[in-house]
Each structure stands twice: as C-alpha cells, then as structure tokens.
N, CA, C and O atoms as a Tinker XYZ file with bonds, in Angstrom:
   280  protein
     1  N      0.855000   -1.332000    0.003000    73     2
     2  CA    -0.067000    0.093000    0.086000    64     1     3
     3  C      0.805000    1.273000    0.078000    63     2     4     5
     4  O      1.506000    1.559000    1.048000    81     3
     5  N      0.770000    2.024000   -1.101000    73     3     6
     6  CA     1.471000    3.381000   -0.892000    64     5     7
     7  C      0.759000    4.815000   -0.697000    63     6     8     9
     8  O     -0.026000    5.390000   -1.452000    81     7
     9  N      1.248000    5.187000    0.476000    73     7    10
    10  CA     0.532000    6.255000    0.994000    64     9    11
    11  C      0.806000    7.535000    0.404000    63    10    12    13
    12  O      1.935000    7.567000   -0.086000    81    11
    13  N      0.096000    8.695000    0.274000    73    11    14
    14  CA     0.064000    9.967000   -0.347000    64    13    15
    15  C      1.554000   10.396000    0.261000    63    14    16    17
    16  O      1.780000   10.270000    1.464000    81    15
    17  N      2.463000   10.864000   -0.580000    73    15    18
    18  CA     3.960000   11.521000   -0.041000    64    17    19
    19  C      3.834000   12.515000    0.822000    63    18    20    21
    20  O      2.997000   13.411000    0.712000    81    19
    21  N      4.672000   12.408000    1.746000    73    19    22
    22  CA     4.689000   13.608000    2.948000    64    21    23
    23  C      5.398000   14.709000    2.474000    63    22    24    25
    24  O      6.531000   14.723000    1.993000    81    23
    25  N      4.565000   15.700000    2.670000    73    23    26
    26  CA     5.240000   17.126000    2.176000    64    25    27
    27  C      5.759000   18.011000    3.459000    63    26    28    29
    28  O      5.586000   17.671000    4.629000    81    27
    29  N      6.370000   19.106000    3.068000    73    27    30
    30  CA     7.094000   19.881000    3.996000    64    29    31
    31  C      6.824000   21.324000    3.435000    63    30    32    33
    32  O      7.213000   21.517000    2.283000    81    31
    33  N      6.245000   22.310000    4.057000    73    31    34
    34  CA     6.075000   23.292000    3.777000    64    33    35
    35  C      7.341000   24.283000    3.195000    63    34    36    37
    36  O      7.203000   25.185000    2.369000    81    35
    37  N      8.228000   23.991000    3.657000    73    35    38
    38  CA     9.737000   24.903000    3.179000    64    37    39
    39  C     10.097000   24.578000    1.988000    63    38    40    41
    40  O     10.768000   25.449000    1.434000    81    39
    41  N      9.843000   23.377000    1.214000    73    39    42
    42  CA    10.132000   22.856000    0.083000    64    41    43
    43  C      9.237000   22.875000   -1.243000    63    42    44    45
    44  O      8.187000   22.232000   -1.263000    81    43
    45  N      9.626000   23.556000   -2.258000    73    43    46
    46  CA     8.888000   23.236000   -3.252000    64    45    47
    47  C      9.018000   22.125000   -4.164000    63    46    48    49
    48  O      9.879000   22.145000   -5.044000    81    47
    49  N      8.090000   20.994000   -3.990000    73    47    50
    50  CA     8.276000   19.934000   -4.801000    64    49    51
    51  C      8.363000   19.424000   -6.266000    63    50    52    53
    52  O      9.079000   18.582000   -6.807000    81    51
    53  N      7.267000   20.326000   -6.758000    73    51    54
    54  CA     7.150000   20.375000   -8.283000    64    53    55
    55  C      8.376000   20.594000   -8.965000    63    54    56    57
    56  O      8.673000   19.902000   -9.939000    81    55
    57  N      9.191000   21.592000   -8.493000    73    55    58
    58  CA    10.338000   22.101000   -9.398000    64    57    59
    59  C     11.592000   21.884000   -8.756000    63    58    60    61
    60  O     12.602000   22.398000   -9.237000    81    59
    61  N     11.652000   21.149000   -7.673000    73    59    62
    62  CA    12.903000   20.564000   -6.855000    64    61    63
    63  C     13.908000   19.892000   -7.724000    63    62    64    65
    64  O     13.555000   18.835000   -8.249000    81    63
    65  N     15.083000   20.335000   -7.951000    73    63    66
    66  CA    16.303000   19.700000   -8.568000    64    65    67
    67  C     16.542000   18.337000   -8.551000    63    66    68    69
    68  O     16.934000   17.689000   -9.522000    81    67
    69  N     16.246000   17.789000   -7.163000    73    67    70
    70  CA    16.449000   16.432000   -7.055000    64    69    71
    71  C     15.561000   15.572000   -7.150000    63    70    72    73
    72  O     15.814000   14.399000   -6.878000    81    71
    73  N     13.967000   16.089000   -7.678000    73    71    74
    74  CA    13.149000   15.163000   -7.649000    64    73    75
    75  C     13.784000   13.748000   -8.802000    63    74    76    77
    76  O     14.500000   13.827000   -9.801000    81    75
    77  N     13.135000   12.501000   -8.104000    73    75    78
    78  CA    13.473000   11.369000   -8.787000    64    77    79
    79  C     14.761000   10.824000   -8.046000    63    78    80    81
    80  O     15.059000    9.644000   -8.232000    81    79
    81  N     15.506000   11.573000   -7.257000    73    79    82
    82  CA    16.540000   11.138000   -6.423000    64    81    83
    83  C     16.212000   10.209000   -5.325000    63    82    84    85
    84  O     15.318000   10.478000   -4.523000    81    83
    85  N     16.958000    9.041000   -5.259000    73    83    86
    86  CA    16.566000    8.163000   -3.845000    64    85    87
    87  C     17.983000    7.994000   -2.929000    63    86    88    89
    88  O     19.082000    7.628000   -3.345000    81    87
    89  N     17.697000    8.285000   -1.883000    73    87    90
    90  CA    18.475000    8.266000   -0.529000    64    89    91
    91  C     18.584000    6.882000    0.024000    63    90    92    93
    92  O     17.747000    6.622000    0.888000    81    91
    93  N     19.484000    5.878000   -0.303000    73    91    94
    94  CA    19.575000    4.674000    0.649000    64    93    95
    95  C     19.934000    5.005000    2.037000    63    94    96    97
    96  O     20.915000    5.683000    2.343000    81    95
    97  N     19.065000    4.477000    2.886000    73    95    98
    98  CA    19.357000    4.692000    4.555000    64    97    99
    99  C     19.422000    3.133000    4.906000    63    98   100   101
   100  O     18.930000    2.293000    4.152000    81    99
   101  N     20.044000    2.816000    6.063000    73    99   102
   102  CA    20.089000    1.702000    6.899000    64   101   103
   103  C     19.801000    1.944000    8.184000    63   102   104   105
   104  O     20.324000    2.917000    8.725000    81   103
   105  N     18.920000    1.104000    8.901000    73   103   106
   106  CA    18.578000    1.377000   10.128000    64   105   107
   107  C     19.705000    1.076000   11.023000    63   106   108   109
   108  O     20.139000   -0.076000   11.033000    81   107
   109  N     20.318000    2.127000   11.904000    73   107   110
   110  CA    21.094000    1.697000   12.867000    64   109   111
   111  C     20.782000    0.661000   13.897000    63   110   112   113
   112  O     21.579000   -0.101000   14.446000    81   111
   113  N     19.564000    0.753000   14.059000    73   111   114
   114  CA    18.880000   -0.395000   15.063000    64   113   115
   115  C     18.808000   -1.550000   14.550000    63   114   116   117
   116  O     19.244000   -2.406000   15.321000    81   115
   117  N     18.346000   -2.056000   13.311000    73   115   118
   118  CA    18.119000   -3.174000   12.946000    64   117   119
   119  C     19.120000   -3.577000   12.002000    63   118   120   121
   120  O     19.544000   -4.727000   12.116000    81   119
   121  N     19.686000   -2.676000   10.879000    73   119   122
   122  CA    20.278000   -2.921000    9.799000    64   121   123
   123  C     19.423000   -3.135000    8.556000    63   122   124   125
   124  O     19.893000   -3.385000    7.446000    81   123
   125  N     18.105000   -3.013000    8.841000    73   123   126
   126  CA    17.301000   -2.950000    7.643000    64   125   127
   127  C     17.665000   -1.721000    6.604000    63   126   128   129
   128  O     18.148000   -0.650000    6.969000    81   127
   129  N     17.354000   -2.062000    5.281000    73   127   130
   130  CA    17.539000   -0.725000    4.416000    64   129   131
   131  C     16.308000   -0.445000    3.751000    63   130   132   133
   132  O     15.510000   -1.285000    3.335000    81   131
   133  N     16.207000    0.841000    3.677000    73   131   134
   134  CA    15.148000    1.795000    3.173000    64   133   135
   135  C     15.507000    2.799000    2.257000    63   134   136   137
   136  O     16.596000    3.366000    2.344000    81   135
   137  N     14.636000    3.081000    1.336000    73   135   138
   138  CA    14.946000    3.893000    0.245000    64   137   139
   139  C     13.911000    5.355000    0.461000    63   138   140   141
   140  O     12.691000    5.236000    0.354000    81   139
   141  N     14.411000    6.413000    0.702000    73   139   142
   142  CA    13.595000    7.807000    0.397000    64   141   143
   143  C     13.615000    8.135000   -0.830000    63   142   144   145
   144  O     14.648000    8.089000   -1.498000    81   143
   145  N     12.625000    8.461000   -1.231000    73   143   146
   146  CA    12.538000    9.064000   -2.886000    64   145   147
   147  C     11.941000   10.485000   -2.596000    63   146   148   149
   148  O     11.039000   10.739000   -1.797000    81   147
   149  N     12.647000   11.395000   -3.435000    73   147   150
   150  CA    12.091000   12.744000   -3.490000    64   149   151
   151  C     10.983000   12.594000   -4.802000    63   150   152   153
   152  O     11.379000   12.075000   -5.846000    81   151
   153  N      9.920000   12.963000   -4.703000    73   151   154
   154  CA     9.054000   13.137000   -5.851000    64   153   155
   155  C      8.495000   14.561000   -6.314000    63   154   156   157
   156  O      8.987000   15.555000   -5.779000    81   155
   157  N      7.763000   14.677000   -7.021000    73   155   158
   158  CA     7.214000   15.832000   -7.560000    64   157   159
   159  C      5.886000   16.384000   -6.374000    63   158   160   161
   160  O      5.498000   17.552000   -6.340000    81   159
   161  N      5.421000   15.441000   -5.606000    73   159   162
   162  CA     4.319000   15.362000   -4.783000    64   161   163
   163  C      5.019000   15.374000   -3.346000    63   162   164   165
   164  O      4.158000   15.678000   -2.521000    81   163
   165  N      5.827000   15.233000   -2.949000    73   163   166
   166  CA     6.685000   14.697000   -1.600000    64   165   167
   167  C      7.713000   13.513000   -1.397000    63   166   168   169
   168  O      8.136000   12.770000   -2.283000    81   167
   169  N      7.936000   13.494000   -0.445000    73   167   170
   170  CA     8.981000   12.220000    0.085000    64   169   171
   171  C      8.193000   10.913000    0.098000    63   170   172   173
   172  O      7.042000   11.002000    0.526000    81   171
   173  N      8.527000    9.976000   -0.213000    73   171   174
   174  CA     8.377000    8.492000    0.159000    64   173   175
   175  C      9.122000    7.726000    0.601000    63   174   176   177
   176  O     10.270000    7.805000    0.163000    81   175
   177  N      8.862000    6.777000    1.526000    73   175   178
   178  CA     9.960000    5.932000    2.189000    64   177   179
   179  C      9.445000    4.462000    2.084000    63   178   180   181
   180  O      8.224000    4.348000    2.192000    81   179
   181  N     10.105000    3.408000    1.908000    73   179   182
   182  CA     9.746000    2.115000    1.945000    64   181   183
   183  C      9.560000    1.315000    3.213000    63   182   184   185
   184  O      9.121000    0.169000    3.305000    81   183
   185  N      9.965000    2.110000    4.161000    73   183   186
   186  CA     9.585000    1.385000    5.631000    64   185   187
   187  C      8.240000    1.315000    5.911000    63   186   188   189
   188  O      7.378000    1.852000    5.215000    81   187
   189  N      8.001000    0.587000    7.039000    73   187   190
   190  CA     6.760000    0.160000    7.457000    64   189   191
   191  C      5.839000    1.265000    8.063000    63   190   192   193
   192  O      4.610000    1.276000    8.004000    81   191
   193  N      6.764000    2.330000    8.741000    73   191   194
   194  CA     6.039000    3.266000    9.394000    64   193   195
   195  C      5.386000    4.256000    8.340000    63   194   196   197
   196  O      4.275000    4.729000    8.580000    81   195
   197  N      6.192000    4.630000    6.963000    73   195   198
   198  CA     5.788000    5.566000    6.096000    64   197   199
   199  C      4.511000    4.834000    5.317000    63   198   200   201
   200  O      3.560000    5.509000    4.922000    81   199
   201  N      4.576000    3.417000    5.135000    73   199   202
   202  CA     3.543000    2.787000    4.433000    64   201   203
   203  C      2.182000    2.639000    5.133000    63   202   204   205
   204  O      1.097000    2.595000    4.553000    81   203
   205  N      2.442000    2.551000    6.809000    73   203   206
   206  CA     1.293000    2.662000    7.450000    64   205   207
   207  C      0.667000    4.028000    7.672000    63   206   208   209
   208  O     -0.504000    4.283000    7.387000    81   207
   209  N      1.533000    4.895000    8.204000    73   207   210
   210  CA     1.079000    5.809000    9.138000    64   209   211
   211  C      1.475000    7.223000    8.029000    63   210   212   213
   212  O      0.976000    8.320000    8.279000    81   211
   213  N      2.310000    7.055000    6.947000    73   211   214
   214  CA     2.740000    8.163000    6.052000    64   213   215
   215  C      3.432000    9.110000    6.701000    63   214   216   217
   216  O      3.366000   10.274000    6.306000    81   215
   217  N      4.238000    8.745000    7.846000    73   215   218
   218  CA     5.314000    9.522000    8.289000    64   217   219
   219  C      6.454000    8.560000    8.762000    63   218   220   221
   220  O      6.200000    7.434000    9.191000    81   219
   221  N      7.647000    9.030000    8.669000    73   219   222
   222  CA     8.790000    7.959000    9.120000    64   221   223
   223  C     10.083000    9.216000    9.432000    63   222   224   225
   224  O     10.274000   10.310000    8.901000    81   223
   225  N     10.650000    8.652000   10.276000    73   223   226
   226  CA    12.091000    9.196000   10.803000    64   225   227
   227  C     13.160000    9.377000    9.495000    63   226   228   229
   228  O     13.997000   10.271000    9.369000    81   227
   229  N     12.933000    8.467000    8.734000    73   227   230
   230  CA    13.885000    8.383000    7.382000    64   229   231
   231  C     13.609000    9.840000    6.724000    63   230   232   233
   232  O     14.429000   10.747000    6.577000    81   231
   233  N     12.456000    9.827000    6.425000    73   231   234
   234  CA    11.818000   11.250000    5.571000    64   233   235
   235  C     12.391000   12.420000    6.158000    63   234   236   237
   236  O     12.961000   13.288000    5.497000    81   235
   237  N     12.236000   12.447000    7.452000    73   235   238
   238  CA    12.531000   13.381000    8.264000    64   237   239
   239  C     14.008000   13.779000    8.272000    63   238   240   241
   240  O     14.396000   14.912000    7.989000    81   239
   241  N     14.665000   12.934000    8.559000    73   239   242
   242  CA    16.216000   12.899000    8.337000    64   241   243
   243  C     16.676000   13.395000    7.310000    63   242   244   245
   244  O     17.577000   14.207000    7.519000    81   243
   245  N     16.314000   13.162000    5.898000    73   243   246
   246  CA    16.434000   13.478000    4.688000    64   245   247
   247  C     16.296000   15.041000    4.298000    63   246   248   249
   248  O     17.106000   15.765000    3.719000    81   247
   249  N     15.051000   15.317000    4.788000    73   247   250
   250  CA    14.411000   16.555000    4.662000    64   249   251
   251  C     15.246000   17.782000    5.244000    63   250   252   253
   252  O     15.479000   18.851000    4.680000    81   251
   253  N     15.677000   17.320000    6.640000    73   251   254
   254  CA    16.538000   18.158000    7.659000    64   253   255
   255  C     17.736000   18.190000    6.694000    63   254   256   257
   256  O     18.203000   19.305000    6.462000    81   255
   257  N     18.212000   17.290000    6.191000    73   255   258
   258  CA    19.572000   17.381000    5.759000    64   257   259
   259  C     19.586000   18.225000    4.373000    63   258   260   261
   260  O     20.594000   18.825000    3.999000    81   259
   261  N     18.485000   18.214000    3.720000    73   259   262
   262  CA    18.264000   19.128000    2.423000    64   261   263
   263  C     18.167000   20.601000    2.976000    63   262   264   265
   264  O     18.753000   21.504000    2.377000    81   263
   265  N     17.466000   20.840000    4.064000    73   263   266
   266  CA    17.288000   22.314000    4.356000    64   265   267
   267  C     18.039000   22.817000    5.343000    63   266   268   269
   268  O     17.881000   23.993000    5.670000    81   267
   269  N     18.923000   22.055000    5.939000    73   267   270
   270  CA    19.978000   22.492000    6.878000    64   269   271
   271  C     20.915000   23.648000    6.281000    63   270   272   273
   272  O     21.049000   23.691000    5.059000    81   271
   273  N     21.474000   24.450000    6.972000    73   271   274
   274  CA    22.403000   25.682000    6.794000    64   273   275
   275  C     23.946000   25.283000    6.592000    63   274   276   277
   276  O     24.838000   25.978000    6.106000    81   275
   277  N     24.024000   23.842000    7.149000    73   275   278
   278  CA    25.585000   23.496000    7.371000    64   277   279
   279  C     25.820000   22.892000    5.692000    63   278   280
   280  O     26.923000   22.481000    5.332000    81   279
C-alpha cells in the first residue's frame, strides 16, 4: 500500500532539482535498508512506518539534511 507522499512547507517539490533522487538509508538499530525518494509530490519511504502512517524518521532525516544551513 503506497501512501500519499509526505510534504514539508519549506520545500517546493514540483520544481525541486532532486526530484527522482533516491537516498538509501540503513537502520542503525536493525540494519534494515530503506529508500527515501523525492517526488514532485513529496517524499516517500519504503519503511513500514511510512507505508502504514504516512510519516517516518527516515523522511525527516533526509528533509532536515536538505534544508540545513550546514
């Protein structure tokens, strides 16, 4: 089941230059591998949390990386 992509108000997804990019992430706790994808509608992730609830820490991690000042 694919949920509606998660959006953040501080990003324009429709014209973002990284649309289509996939970030491979590995859980520090379990070692499981996940993929966070930036689409023109928001972020998606392959983890159970994103699939069931539409939110996950993997998406937040990628978002925060993209908008940080560092």
